[in-house]
N, C-alpha and C positions, 0 to 999 in steps of 0.2 A: 810471073811465077804464080802457081796455083798451090794454095795451102789446102790439105785435107788430112787432119789428125783426128782420130777418134779413140777415146780411152774409156773403158768401162770399169769402174771401181779401182780406177788407177792402173789397169793394165791394158795392153793392146788386145781387144777382142778378137776372137775367131767368129767365123760366120755362124758357127753353132751357138756361140753366145748371143749374137745379135738377133738370130732367128725368132726367139719368142717375143723380141721388142718390135719387130718389123711392122706388125699390125696392131699393136697395143695402143689403145686409146685412153688409158687411165694413168696419166702421168701429168706433171706440171714442169715448167722450166722457167728460166730467166735468159736473156740475150743481152750482149753488150759489145761495144767496140772498144777494142783494145788498141792503144797507141803508146809506142815507146816501151811496152810491157807493162802499162798502167792503164787504170779505168777510173771514171768519175762515178760517184755514187755506189761505191762498193759496199757500204753499210746497208744501203737500201736494196740492193740485190740479195744479200745475206738475209736480210730481214724477210724478203718476199719468199725465198726459199723455206725458210723456217715456217712461216704462216701457211703456205701452201701445203706442205707436209703434215702440219698439224691438222689441217682441215681434211685433207684426202686420207691420211694414213694413220692419224692418231698419235703421231710423234715425229720428231725430226732429228737429223744428224747434227752434230756439232759443227759450228763455223770453221773450226781448225780442220775438220776432216774435208769439208767442201773446199776450202781454200787450198789444201793439199793436192786435192784431185786437180783443180783448176791449174795450180802452178805446174804440176807434172805434165799436163796437156800442152801448156804453152811452151815449156822447155823442149818437149819433143818436135813441136811444130817449128821451132827455131826461126820465129819471125817476130820482130818487134811489133808489128801492125797486123791485126787480125781481127775477125768476128769469133766471138766465143759465146757458146751456148751450153748451158748446164741443165740437163733434164734429170728429174728424179721419179722412178717408177718403183714398184713394189714386187717382191716375191710373196706368194705365189702368183700374182699378177691379177688380171681382169677376171671378173665374175667369180673370185674366191674370196673369202673372208678370213682375216687373221687379226686378232686383236691389236697386235703391234707387229706388223709384217716387217721382214728385212727389207732394206731400201737399197735399190741400184742408183748408182750415179753416173750417167753417161755424159761425157763432155767432149764437145765436138769443137775443132778449130778450123775455121775456113777463112777464105779471102776477105779482107776489108770491104765494106759495103759503102757504095757512094749513093747519096740520096738522089731524087729526082732534081734536075737543074732548073725547072721553071714551075710556076705557080699551077695548082691543081684545080681542075673542074670536078667537083663532087657530085655524084648522083645522091639523091635522098631516098633512103628505103626503109621500110618498117621492119625492125629486127631488134631482138633482144637476145643477148647471149646468156646461156645457162651459167651460173657461177661467175658472173662477170668479174668479181674481185679476185679471181685466180687466173693466172697465165697458164691455161692448160692446154693439152694438145687435143688432136681430133675435131677441129672446128671446121667442118666441111663448108658451112655456110659462108664463112669469111672468103674463101676463094671463089666460090660460086657467085657471091654477089659482086666480087670484083670482075669476074668475067662478064656478068650481065651489064655492069656499068661500062665496061670497054665496049661492049656490043651496042650500047646505046650512045656512044660518043663521049663519054666521060673519062676521066683518068682513074677514078676510084669511087668509092661509095661511102657515104656518111649514114649512120643509123639513127632512126627516130623510133621511140618505144611507143607502146600502145596508147599512151597518153598524149603522144605528139611531142614529146621533149626530145631535143637532140642530144644524143650521148657521146658517142665516139665514131670512129671510122674503122676500117676493116683491121688494119694493123696499127692504127694512129690514135693519139688523144687529140682532141679539138681544143682550141683556145681562140677567143675572140679579144678584140681591141676597139675601144670607142675613141681613142684619142688622148685618153686620161687614165685608164686602168684596164687590167686584164680581167677577162671574165670566163670562168671554167663552167662547163655545163653541169648541172645539178640532175643526176640521173644515176642508175646503176652502171658503173663503169670499172675498167680495171685501172687503178691509180699507177700509171706508168712510172718507171724509175726516172725517165727524163722529166717527166711532169713534176715528180716531187723534187728533183733538183732545181728546176726552174722556180717552183714555189718557194723554196726556202732562199734562194739566192735573191729573187725579185723582193721578197720580204726584208732580206737584209739590207737591200738598197732603198727600202721605203717605197717601193712601187705599189700603188693601190690594186688589190685584188679581191675578187668576190666570187662566190659560186651561187649561181642562180639557174632557174629553169629557163631554158631557151627552147622556143619552137620556130617553126618556118616563118611565122608573122613577126618574130622578133628581129629578124635580120634583114638588112636592107643596104643600100649602096653607101651608107655612111660609116658602116662597120667594116673592120678587117678581120681576118681570120687566118689561122695557121694550123697545121697538123704536125706532130712531133712524135718520135719514137727513139729507139736506141741508135738509129742511123743519123738522126739530125735533130737539134733542138727546135727547128722550125723551118718548114717550107710553107710558103704562101699559098692561100686558097683564093682563086679568083671567082668561084661560083659555088653555091650549094643548091641543089635541086633546080638549076636554072636561074636562081636569083643572083644577080652580079653583086659583087663586093668591092669595098674600096681597095685601092692598091696597098699592099702590105709590106712595103719596104721598111718602113719605120718600125713596125711591129716586129718583124723577122729580125732585124738588127738588135732590137732590145732583147729578144729571146737568146740570140747568139751570144751577146755580150753577158747576159746573166749566166749562161752555161759555162763560158769560159772562166767565170769566177770560181766555179767548183774546182776544188782540188784533186789533181790526179793521184791515185793511190796505187802503189805497186802490188800485184797479186802475189 
C-alpha cells in the first residue's frame, strides 16, 4: 500500500496552493517515523520547529497548532505506520521581507522507511553545511555528494570541515564507540532528534558519552562507528574514507536498545 497525503495549513491543497512552494528554498522541517500512530521524541521535534522558525522567520507557531496539523494529516492518511514530514515556510516567501511573516505548515504523510540492511562504507569529503543547526530545505550538496560517493564505490558520504574535523554524513549523524563509551563528533552539526533521544537514554543508563574533535587520523580498526537518523537509531559503518573500522554489532545493539527505551507518544 502506498501512502501519500499532503495537507497545507490543515487543508488538502490544490495545485495552485502548492505551486509557490514547488521551487522554494527558504523553509525548514522535521521528519519522523510514526508507528501505531505514535512517535518517539515528539518534544524534540516540536522544539526543533520552534527554534527553526524563530531563526528563519522571527517567530513560531504554537505547539498545539502544529500538533493539530499533524494529527489531521495522519487521520486522513488512515495508516498506523508511516513517515511524517512537517515543513514550515513563510508568506510572502523567498527574497521578500516581513518582520513577522505569516507561516505555512505543510504536512506530508508517506510510506514508512526501512533503513539500509548492512553496514555502510562512507566516502570522506570536505563539506560544511550553512546553518548546520537548522534542518532546512534546498541542500543540493547533500544529494550531489551522495551521487559522487556512489560513483566512487561507496554507499554514502561523511563530511569533514575545513579544520579536518569529522562532523556528520549526508542525512545522518555520526557516532563512535571504543568499547567503553560513545563519542559524538565536536563540529558544527545538526543535532538530530534521534541523536538527542539516544543521548538522554544513554545518560539515563549511565553509559559514558563525550563530545570531542575527531579527524581522519583519530579513527582506526579498533573503533566502531554508526550512522543514525529518523529512519534508524543505528546502522553500522564498516569504513570511512577507506579506513576500515571494527565490527559494530555491539554498538548498534546498544543504540537500538537505548532508542527502544524512549516512550512512544501519540500525536
